[in-house]
N, C-alpha and C positions, 0 to 999 in steps of 0.2 A: 422639416426639421433643418436646422443650422448650426453647426458647431463653430463655437467663437473660441479662438485660442488666444487668451491675453498675453501668455509668456512669450509669444514669439515677438523677439526685441533686435533691432539692429541700431544700436547706440553709435553717435557720432561725439567725439569730444566736445564738451561744452555746448552742445546743440540740444534744442527742445524738437521733438518729431510728433505730429499730430496724425492718428489714424482713425477713420470713422469705422468702427467695427459693426454697429448696429444702427439702423437709421429705419424705423418703422412707424405704424401709425400711434405707438405709445410714447415714443421719444427717441432720443439718440445716446448711444453709447460710445464715448470717445477714448481711444488709448492715448495717453501723453507718455512719451518716452523723454524722461528728463535725465540727461546725462549729469554725471557728477560736475558742479560748479556752473550749470546752465541756469538760467533765470527766465521766467516769464514776468515781465514788468507789471505794474500796477494797471488793473483794469477793472471793469464791472461787466456782470451778466444782466441782460435784460429780464430775466425769468430766474426762479429759483434753481439752485444747483447743488449737486452732491459730488464730492471728491473723496475717493478712496485710494489709499496706497497699497498696490497689489503685491510690491515687492520693493524693497529698498527704503530710503529715508530721505524725507524732504523738510524743508522749512515753509512754513505758511504763515503769510503775514496778513491780518486785518485789523482794522481801527487800531493801528500803532501796536499791535501786540504780535509777537512772533513766536510761533509754537512749532516743535517737531512733531512730524507725523511718520509713524514707523509701519512697518508692514501690517496690514489689514485695518489700521486706523482710517476712519472716516470723519469727514466735517461736512456740514451742510449751511448754505448761506441763503438768505433771502435775496431777492432781486435787488439790483443797484446798490451792492455793497463792495466797496473798493477792496481789492485783495491782490496779493503777488505770491509767487512761489518759486522755489529753487530746489535743484537736487543737491542733497548732501553727499550723496552716492549715486551710482546709476540706479534709477527707479523707474518703476511701471506704475503709472497712475490711471485710474478709471474715472472718467468725468461724465456724469450723468445729466443730459440736457433735457429741457422741455422740447416737444415736437416743434412749438414755435420759434424755437431758437434758430439761429443760423450759423452753420460751421464756418462759413467765410469770416465771421466776426474774429474767430479764433486765429485763424490766418492773418488777419490784418494786424491783430496784437503782436504776432511773433515777426512780421516785417517791419514794425515801426522802429524808425531810427533811435539809437540810444541818445539821450539827453546829455550834452556835455556840461559839466558844472566848472 
């Protein structure tokens, strides 16, 4: 038995933090801490994903459509669909990944330099 506590959160202003909470034979469950005004820039996943807001409020943009997701809202995306997200308030987000997906991919997204326009 393993207890997973999704509500343990240490937010840093305008930062995104990633924590792998479960990595087993079925898949990966990732806790994303989206501080208010933080952004995960546009990216794609190589496999289907599910994103659920456990607390707070975020914006989620996919195919030029931006929607707000509130506590307990969930969205699912097929593989290779570009999307981005950001915190409208400090938010805890659950990201469910395929076992075949790689957590290092998410860390690379967070470390990409911002494009200057």
